[in-house]
ZABA-10029 format. One record per atom (N, C-alpha, C): residue number from 1; residue in three letters; atom name; x, y, z. Coordinates in nm, 3 decimals, decimal comma. Example, Ala and Ser with C-alpha at 12.3 -4.5 7.8 and 13.67 -1.06 7.14 Angstrom:
REM residues 2
num	residuo	atomo	east	north	up
1	ala	N	1,319	-0,569	0,780
1	ala	CA	1,230	-0,450	0,780
1	ala	C	1,320	-0,330	0,780
2	ser	N	1,285	-0,225	0,708
2	ser	CA	1,367	-0,106	0,714
2	ser	C	1,290	0,003	0,787
END
This chain:
REM residues 58
num	residuo	atomo	east	north	up
1	met	N	-2,027	0,707	-3,436
1	met	CA	-1,967	0,833	-3,401
1	met	C	-1,956	0,842	-3,249
2	met	N	-1,840	0,881	-3,198
2	met	CA	-1,816	0,892	-3,056
2	met	C	-1,822	1,040	-3,014
3	his	N	-1,895	1,068	-2,907
3	his	CA	-1,902	1,204	-2,855
3	his	C	-1,810	1,215	-2,735
4	val	N	-1,724	1,313	-2,735
4	val	CA	-1,629	1,335	-2,626
4	val	C	-1,653	1,474	-2,571
5	ala	N	-1,654	1,486	-2,439
5	ala	CA	-1,675	1,617	-2,376
5	ala	C	-1,560	1,710	-2,413
6	pro	N	-1,592	1,834	-2,442
6	pro	CA	-1,487	1,930	-2,474
6	pro	C	-1,392	1,951	-2,355
7	val	N	-1,269	1,977	-2,384
7	val	CA	-1,168	1,996	-2,281
7	val	C	-1,179	2,137	-2,225
8	gly	N	-1,178	2,145	-2,091
8	gly	CA	-1,163	2,272	-2,023
8	gly	C	-1,278	2,370	-2,029
9	gly	N	-1,401	2,326	-2,027
9	gly	CA	-1,501	2,429	-2,031
9	gly	C	-1,632	2,397	-1,963
10	thr	N	-1,690	2,285	-1,990
10	thr	CA	-1,827	2,263	-1,948
10	thr	C	-1,839	2,196	-1,812
11	ala	N	-1,736	2,135	-1,761
11	ala	CA	-1,745	2,066	-1,633
11	ala	C	-1,747	2,168	-1,519
12	val	N	-1,843	2,152	-1,431
12	val	CA	-1,853	2,239	-1,314
12	val	C	-1,797	2,163	-1,196
13	gln	N	-1,705	2,226	-1,124
13	gln	CA	-1,648	2,162	-1,007
13	gln	C	-1,719	2,213	-0,883
14	asp	N	-1,768	2,120	-0,805
14	asp	CA	-1,833	2,154	-0,679
14	asp	C	-1,729	2,133	-0,570
15	his	N	-1,671	2,240	-0,522
15	his	CA	-1,562	2,231	-0,426
15	his	C	-1,607	2,170	-0,293
16	val	N	-1,730	2,194	-0,254
16	val	CA	-1,782	2,135	-0,131
16	val	C	-1,792	1,984	-0,147
17	ala	N	-1,844	1,939	-0,260
17	ala	CA	-1,856	1,795	-0,284
17	ala	C	-1,718	1,729	-0,289
18	leu	N	-1,623	1,795	-0,353
18	leu	CA	-1,487	1,739	-0,359
18	leu	C	-1,426	1,729	-0,220
19	ala	N	-1,449	1,829	-0,135
19	ala	CA	-1,398	1,825	0,003
19	ala	C	-1,463	1,712	0,081
20	glu	N	-1,593	1,692	0,062
20	glu	CA	-1,663	1,583	0,130
20	glu	C	-1,611	1,447	0,086
21	ile	N	-1,584	1,433	-0,042
21	ile	CA	-1,528	1,307	-0,093
21	ile	C	-1,391	1,282	-0,033
22	glu	N	-1,311	1,384	-0,022
22	glu	CA	-1,178	1,369	0,038
22	glu	C	-1,189	1,327	0,184
23	leu	N	-1,281	1,388	0,259
23	leu	CA	-1,300	1,351	0,399
23	leu	C	-1,349	1,208	0,413
24	cys	N	-1,439	1,166	0,325
24	cys	CA	-1,486	1,027	0,327
24	cys	C	-1,370	0,931	0,303
25	gly	N	-1,284	0,967	0,210
25	gly	CA	-1,166	0,885	0,184
25	gly	C	-1,076	0,875	0,305
26	glu	N	-1,057	0,986	0,375
26	glu	CA	-0,976	0,985	0,496
26	glu	C	-1,038	0,895	0,603
27	leu	N	-1,170	0,899	0,615
27	leu	CA	-1,238	0,812	0,712
27	leu	C	-1,223	0,665	0,674
28	ile	N	-1,235	0,635	0,547
28	ile	CA	-1,219	0,496	0,501
28	ile	C	-1,079	0,446	0,531
29	ile	N	-0,979	0,528	0,506
29	ile	CA	-0,841	0,489	0,534
29	ile	C	-0,822	0,464	0,683
30	ala	N	-0,872	0,556	0,766
30	ala	CA	-0,858	0,541	0,912
30	ala	C	-0,931	0,417	0,961
31	ala	N	-1,051	0,394	0,910
31	ala	CA	-1,129	0,278	0,954
31	ala	C	-1,062	0,147	0,912
32	ser	N	-1,004	0,146	0,794
32	ser	CA	-0,940	0,022	0,748
32	ser	C	-0,810	-0,007	0,824
33	ala	N	-0,747	0,096	0,876
33	ala	CA	-0,622	0,078	0,952
33	ala	C	-0,648	0,046	1,099
34	ala	N	-0,768	0,073	1,147
34	ala	CA	-0,800	0,053	1,288
34	ala	C	-0,826	-0,094	1,319
35	gln	N	-0,791	-0,132	1,439
35	gln	CA	-0,817	-0,269	1,484
35	gln	C	-0,962	-0,285	1,528
36	glu	N	-1,021	-0,178	1,579
36	glu	CA	-1,160	-0,180	1,626
36	glu	C	-1,235	-0,064	1,562
37	arg	N	-1,361	-0,051	1,597
37	arg	CA	-1,440	0,061	1,546
37	arg	C	-1,376	0,192	1,591
38	leu	N	-1,386	0,292	1,506
38	leu	CA	-1,332	0,423	1,542
38	leu	C	-1,420	0,487	1,649
39	ser	N	-1,356	0,546	1,747
39	ser	CA	-1,431	0,619	1,849
39	ser	C	-1,476	0,752	1,790
40	leu	N	-1,570	0,816	1,857
40	leu	CA	-1,614	0,948	1,810
40	leu	C	-1,499	1,047	1,810
41	glu	N	-1,411	1,036	1,908
41	glu	CA	-1,295	1,124	1,914
41	glu	C	-1,201	1,100	1,796
42	ser	N	-1,183	0,974	1,759
42	ser	CA	-1,098	0,941	1,644
42	ser	C	-1,158	0,995	1,515
43	ile	N	-1,289	0,982	1,502
43	ile	CA	-1,356	1,034	1,383
43	ile	C	-1,341	1,185	1,375
44	asp	N	-1,361	1,253	1,489
44	asp	CA	-1,343	1,398	1,492
44	asp	C	-1,201	1,437	1,455
45	glu	N	-1,104	1,358	1,501
45	glu	CA	-0,965	1,386	1,468
45	glu	C	-0,939	1,371	1,318
46	val	N	-0,992	1,265	1,258
46	val	CA	-0,975	1,244	1,114
46	val	C	-1,040	1,357	1,035
47	leu	N	-1,159	1,399	1,080
47	leu	CA	-1,232	1,504	1,010
47	leu	C	-1,185	1,644	1,047
48	lys	N	-1,090	1,652	1,141
48	lys	CA	-1,033	1,780	1,185
48	lys	C	-1,140	1,873	1,239
49	val	N	-1,231	1,817	1,318
49	val	CA	-1,341	1,894	1,374
49	val	C	-1,290	2,003	1,467
50	ala	N	-1,195	1,970	1,555
50	ala	CA	-1,143	2,069	1,649
50	ala	C	-1,075	2,185	1,577
51	glu	N	-1,002	2,153	1,470
51	glu	CA	-0,934	2,258	1,393
51	glu	C	-1,036	2,352	1,331
52	glu	N	-1,145	2,297	1,278
52	glu	CA	-1,250	2,379	1,217
52	glu	C	-1,318	2,465	1,323
53	arg	N	-1,341	2,406	1,441
53	arg	CA	-1,406	2,480	1,549
53	arg	C	-1,318	2,596	1,594
54	asp	N	-1,186	2,570	1,607
54	asp	CA	-1,092	2,675	1,647
54	asp	C	-1,084	2,784	1,542
55	ala	N	-1,085	2,746	1,416
55	ala	CA	-1,072	2,843	1,306
55	ala	C	-1,195	2,933	1,296
56	ser	N	-1,313	2,877	1,332
56	ser	CA	-1,435	2,957	1,322
56	ser	C	-1,464	3,034	1,449
57	gly	N	-1,381	3,011	1,552
57	gly	CA	-1,399	3,084	1,675
57	gly	C	-1,506	3,028	1,767
58	gly	N	-1,546	2,902	1,742
58	gly	CA	-1,654	2,842	1,822
58	gly	C	-1,608	2,750	1,917
END
C-alpha cells in the first residue's frame, strides 16, 4: 500500500526559508558565472543588501 500526502492541506510553507533558498540559488548562479571569487560588494549586490537597507530606512 502506498501512502500519498493529501493535496492542498497539510504542507506548511516557510516563506523565510523559501526566500533564503532563492537567495542561495542567486549566489550559486553568480559564483558559477564569475571568473574569480565574488567580492563582498558583488555578494551584497546579488543579495540586494543596499535595496533592503534603503527600504528599511537604515
